[in-house]
NUKE-245450 format. One line per field, with one value per residue (C-alpha): x, y, z; residue in three letters. Coordinates in nm, 3 decimals. Last residue first. Example, Ala and Ser with C-alpha at 12.3 -4.5 7.8 and 13.67 -1.06 7.14 Angstrom:
// residues 2
c1 = (1.367,1.230)
c2 = (-0.106,-0.450)
c3 = (0.714,0.780)
r = (Ser,Ala)
//
This chain:
// residues 308
c1 = (-0.961,-1.210,-1.357,-1.711,-1.734,-1.916,-2.160,-2.152,-2.491,-2.350,-2.567,-2.628,-2.274,-2.125,-2.327,-2.224,-1.858,-1.867,-1.868,-1.629,-1.808,-1.886,-1.738,-1.572,-1.666,-1.503,-1.432,-1.426,-1.415,-1.249,-1.182,-0.841,-0.736,-0.459,-0.169,-0.194,-0.502,-0.866,-1.110,-1.363,-1.615,-1.902,-2.093,-1.827,-1.497,-1.474,-1.209,-0.906,-0.651,-0.803,-0.895,-0.813,-0.985,-0.948,-0.953,-0.725,-0.895,-0.926,-0.953,-0.953,-1.010,-1.075,-1.323,-1.253,-1.552,-1.618,-1.976,-2.277,-2.433,-2.109,-1.817,-1.521,-1.178,-0.954,-0.803,-0.535,-0.587,-0.408,-0.472,-0.674,-0.504,-0.207,0.008,-0.290,-0.396,-0.039,0.011,-0.314,-0.206,0.133,-0.029,-0.266,0.018,0.047,-0.162,-0.436,-0.227,-0.417,-0.387,-0.221,0.135,0.070,0.015,0.382,0.437,0.738,1.049,1.113,1.479,1.684,2.010,2.225,2.543,2.490,2.541,2.407,2.622,2.527,2.394,2.481,2.316,2.583,2.467,2.163,1.966,2.033,1.904,1.577,1.559,1.603,1.337,1.093,1.178,1.113,0.765,0.672,0.796,0.586,0.284,0.318,0.417,0.090,-0.137,0.081,0.073,-0.308,-0.325,-0.073,-0.297,-0.252,-0.419,-0.119,0.011,0.299,0.487,0.614,0.969,1.121,1.469,1.685,1.994,2.047,2.335,2.240,2.164,1.800,1.885,2.221,2.348,2.319,2.016,2.053,1.807,1.526,1.412,1.057,0.934,0.851,0.797,0.631,0.738,0.520,0.691,0.372,0.366,0.717,0.666,0.356,0.515,0.849,0.704,0.940,1.290,1.502,1.329,1.581,1.881,1.689,1.400,1.121,0.898,1.166,1.147,1.429,1.682,1.857,2.170,2.275,2.329,2.115,2.216,2.439,2.162,2.029,2.371,2.410,2.092,1.768,1.565,1.201,0.885,0.851,0.781,0.891,1.190,1.297,1.547,1.775,1.895,1.737,1.886,1.585,1.827,1.968,1.637,1.598,1.962,1.905,1.591,1.784,2.078,1.833,1.803,1.519,1.239,0.875,0.879,0.586,0.664,0.433,0.459,0.292,-0.041,-0.145,-0.432,-0.184,0.044,-0.249,-0.354,-0.002,0.072,-0.241,-0.136,-0.328,-0.577,-0.605,-0.937,-0.945,-1.328,-1.345,-1.079,-0.726,-0.512,-0.200,-0.109,0.268,0.465,0.557,0.805,0.702,0.884,1.051,0.887,0.969,1.000,0.770,0.723,0.364,0.493,0.730,0.455,0.214,0.464,0.552,0.191,0.119,0.391,0.199,-0.092,0.114,0.359,0.664,0.949,0.970,1.235,1.312,1.431,1.500)
c2 = (2.454,2.225,2.382,2.287,2.222,1.892,1.898,1.912,1.847,1.846,1.605,1.341,1.394,1.281,0.960,0.878,0.955,0.711,0.834,0.867,0.982,1.349,1.630,1.794,1.610,1.279,1.135,0.800,0.736,1.046,0.988,1.097,1.275,1.301,1.547,1.863,1.706,1.695,1.566,1.284,1.334,1.142,1.427,1.470,1.646,1.826,2.097,2.093,2.126,2.261,1.967,1.607,1.272,0.914,0.803,0.636,0.572,0.764,0.695,0.897,1.248,1.501,1.782,2.133,2.363,2.715,2.810,2.897,2.554,2.397,2.596,2.367,2.310,2.012,1.769,1.507,1.316,1.314,1.027,0.792,0.830,1.067,0.847,0.732,1.092,1.197,0.891,0.968,1.326,1.206,0.964,1.234,1.469,1.771,2.082,1.943,2.028,1.862,2.039,1.804,1.918,2.250,2.063,1.954,1.582,1.501,1.443,1.115,1.114,0.932,0.752,0.600,0.787,0.669,0.306,0.133,-0.091,-0.459,-0.624,-0.966,-1.039,-1.194,-1.498,-1.702,-1.432,-1.177,-1.420,-1.453,-1.075,-1.034,-1.295,-1.113,-0.789,-0.949,-1.068,-0.729,-0.547,-0.774,-0.712,-0.332,-0.338,-0.464,-0.235,0.068,-0.025,-0.032,0.305,0.459,0.352,0.065,0.120,0.057,-0.220,-0.162,-0.488,-0.564,-0.651,-0.766,-0.674,-0.787,-0.647,-0.302,-0.090,0.249,0.565,0.620,0.986,0.996,0.848,0.471,0.244,-0.117,-0.143,-0.385,-0.272,-0.296,-0.287,-0.089,-0.172,-0.020,0.337,0.623,0.898,0.962,0.591,0.583,0.920,0.815,0.503,0.670,0.965,1.057,0.995,0.768,0.693,0.473,0.358,0.153,-0.037,0.142,0.123,0.130,-0.115,-0.003,-0.175,-0.038,-0.172,-0.523,-0.483,-0.173,0.185,0.254,0.388,0.593,0.745,0.809,1.013,0.876,1.096,1.112,1.013,0.649,0.514,0.162,0.129,-0.194,-0.153,-0.440,-0.657,-0.431,-0.322,-0.097,0.128,0.254,0.418,0.583,0.699,0.855,1.025,1.178,1.280,1.479,1.421,1.171,1.403,1.482,1.172,0.928,0.609,0.307,0.000,-0.298,-0.441,-0.557,-0.308,-0.038,-0.130,-0.126,0.226,0.370,0.216,0.375,0.713,0.854,1.131,1.462,1.628,1.872,1.867,1.827,1.559,1.567,1.709,1.497,1.221,1.186,1.005,0.645,0.444,0.095,-0.069,-0.397,-0.593,-0.957,-1.162,-1.458,-1.446,-1.330,-1.023,-0.932,-0.992,-0.764,-0.478,-0.530,-0.527,-0.216,0.004,0.106,0.219,0.510,0.562,0.342,0.251,-0.099,-0.180,-0.551,-0.820,-1.130)
c3 = (-0.770,-0.946,-1.261,-1.365,-1.742,-1.708,-1.420,-1.041,-0.880,-0.524,-0.328,-0.593,-0.717,-0.387,-0.381,-0.739,-0.666,-0.378,-0.020,0.273,0.590,0.644,0.856,0.556,0.237,0.153,-0.190,-0.367,-0.743,-0.886,-1.256,-1.380,-1.698,-1.954,-1.944,-1.735,-1.581,-1.687,-1.426,-1.463,-1.182,-1.347,-1.519,-1.785,-1.855,-1.520,-1.550,-1.318,-1.597,-1.922,-2.139,-2.213,-2.213,-2.105,-1.744,-1.492,-1.157,-0.830,-0.458,-0.135,-0.266,0.010,-0.060,0.064,0.063,-0.064,0.022,-0.194,-0.168,-0.285,-0.427,-0.488,-0.340,-0.402,-0.157,-0.095,0.230,0.568,0.584,0.363,0.125,0.088,-0.135,-0.340,-0.421,-0.501,-0.720,-0.903,-0.972,-1.091,-1.337,-1.460,-1.553,-1.322,-1.390,-1.163,-0.858,-0.577,-0.242,0.006,-0.059,0.117,0.445,0.430,0.486,0.702,0.497,0.316,0.214,-0.046,0.026,-0.250,-0.148,0.209,0.116,0.423,0.638,0.659,0.975,1.118,1.450,1.673,1.869,1.964,2.144,1.870,1.610,1.800,1.833,1.458,1.382,1.614,1.435,1.097,1.191,1.338,1.029,0.809,1.032,0.986,0.618,0.469,0.672,0.594,0.224,0.235,0.407,0.169,-0.117,-0.361,-0.699,-0.927,-0.701,-0.463,-0.419,-0.069,0.037,0.366,0.488,0.782,0.958,0.807,0.940,1.081,0.884,0.977,1.054,1.231,1.557,1.535,1.535,1.423,1.137,1.054,0.710,0.579,0.222,-0.087,-0.452,-0.760,-0.688,-0.814,-0.614,-0.415,-0.335,-0.187,-0.018,0.174,0.319,0.394,0.589,0.876,0.747,0.531,0.206,0.027,0.230,0.329,0.176,0.358,0.664,0.935,1.225,1.454,1.675,1.984,2.153,2.254,2.631,2.672,2.765,2.463,2.240,2.533,2.604,2.227,2.205,2.064,1.829,1.933,1.743,1.839,1.491,1.591,1.828,1.996,2.279,2.374,2.663,2.923,3.255,3.335,3.524,3.193,3.101,3.440,3.414,3.072,3.201,3.494,3.275,3.061,2.688,2.676,2.569,2.652,2.871,2.839,3.030,3.036,3.262,3.094,3.211,2.863,2.855,2.956,2.667,2.423,2.527,2.527,2.187,2.039,2.185,2.480,2.412,2.597,2.519,2.227,2.233,1.856,1.851,1.986,2.268,2.311,2.557,2.591,2.318,2.393,2.596,2.704,2.991,3.090,2.809,2.875,2.556,2.507,2.131,2.184,2.371,2.090,1.833,2.021,2.032,1.666,1.548,1.756,1.608,1.293,1.512,1.640,1.934,1.973,2.208,2.355,2.615,2.598,2.840,2.636)
r = (Ala,Leu,Val,Thr,Gly,Ala,Arg,Leu,Arg,Ser,Gly,Arg,Leu,Phe,Glu,Ala,Ala,Ser,Met,Pro,Asn,Lys,Gly,Ala,Arg,Gln,Val,Gln,Thr,Leu,Arg,Val,Ala,Gly,Lys,Gly,Cys,Ala,Val,Thr,Leu,Asn,Asp,Asp,Leu,Leu,Thr,Gly,Pro,Ser,Gly,Ser,Gly,Lys,Ala,Pro,Ala,Ser,Cys,Leu,Val,Lys,Val,Arg,Glu,His,Lys,Gly,Asn,Leu,Glu,Ile,Gln,Phe,Trp,Ala,Gly,Pro,His,Pro,Ser,Leu,Gly,Arg,Ile,Arg,Asp,Arg,Val,Asn,Arg,Ala,Pro,Leu,Arg,Trp,Asn,Ile,Arg,Arg,Glu,Arg,Pro,Asp,Leu,Lys,Pro,Ala,Tyr,Thr,Ala,Ala,Glu,Asp,His,Gln,Pro,Arg,Cys,Leu,Leu,Pro,Gly,Gln,Glu,Leu,Ala,Ala,Leu,Ala,Lys,Val,Met,Leu,Glu,Ala,Gly,Leu,Pro,Ala,Leu,Ala,Asp,His,Leu,Ala,Gly,Ala,Thr,Met,Asp,Pro,Gly,Ile,Lys,Val,Arg,Gly,Val,Leu,Cys,Val,Pro,Gly,Ala,Asp,Leu,Gly,Glu,Ile,Ile,Arg,Met,Ile,Ser,Val,Gly,Ser,Glu,Ser,His,Gly,Ala,Met,Ile,Ala,Arg,Asn,Ile,Pro,Ala,Ala,Gly,Arg,Trp,His,Pro,Leu,Leu,Ser,Ala,His,Val,Asn,Phe,Ala,Gly,His,Arg,Thr,Ala,Asp,Leu,Ile,Pro,Lys,Ser,Leu,Ile,Leu,Gly,Tyr,Ala,Val,Val,Val,Ala,Ala,Asp,Ala,Lys,Leu,Ala,Arg,Phe,Arg,Glu,Glu,Glu,Glu,Pro,Ser,Lys,Leu,Asn,Glu,Pro,Thr,Arg,Val,Pro,Leu,Gly,Ala,Gln,Glu,Ala,Val,Gln,His,Val,Pro,Ser,Lys,Arg,Leu,Ala,Met,Gly,Arg,Gly,Ala,Ala,Arg,Pro,Pro,Gln,Thr,Tyr,Val,Ala,Ala,Val,Ala,His,Gly,Ala,Asp,Leu,Ile,Ala,Arg,Leu,Thr,Ser,Leu,Ala,Phe,Asp,Pro,Thr,Gly,Met,Phe,Ile,Ile,Arg,Met)
//
């Protein structure tokens, strides 16, 4: 089929590659424009942009798709369907109606749960034991369209957002290829969502990253896992006479109790509102991730230190 692909981050790459491997013709790739990034703030193309160019695909990077001119450019591609994976723009009705079969989305949750921008992070932060991918026909409204295919993934007690991301991306690609194959052969059956059961996954707020040690240990661990490796949960400590933020990438259950945020031993075991957690992998600003032992060799934190 003739496909318009719309995506931006790493999560979308598996689906783009799978569509190409399945023999579909990608008429154009839409992605977010290059953004300033890194220490030098040089313009950087999105991961999808880079891979699409390497594959020789035409790339379009409009700031939005709301103008009649952009709608006409999209329609002129005469595509059979649009495939959308974490694109970053809301599609208007003229865009949704501009292809023969409509637009289909790979959404990283079991819809109607976790509609919105951060479903992977939110599922883990909420302590869920299962997540998945939904292939959805896009309609107007936030992730409210009928669901065509679903795949499920167990969330283990130590699984991070990064690990769940890496499990869901290829699963979404596999399901999207199945959906397109079904679309070629006849009607693709999709079931309406139950809106009353919907939960939402808003974009992560920077204020959520600071660890609240007053929470029970299980909630602290879920927050750490749900923000690891990016953007990362953090605490603040005074090191070498300066206040420094330290990201926590991994933690483990621990025994003990005390005033929240207080180190209970010399191995980075921290008291929480109920119970304790042991920090096993951290990252100082501008440094590579390191084990607790490596961190302690350079910081000399001891029992009784309070992490803010």
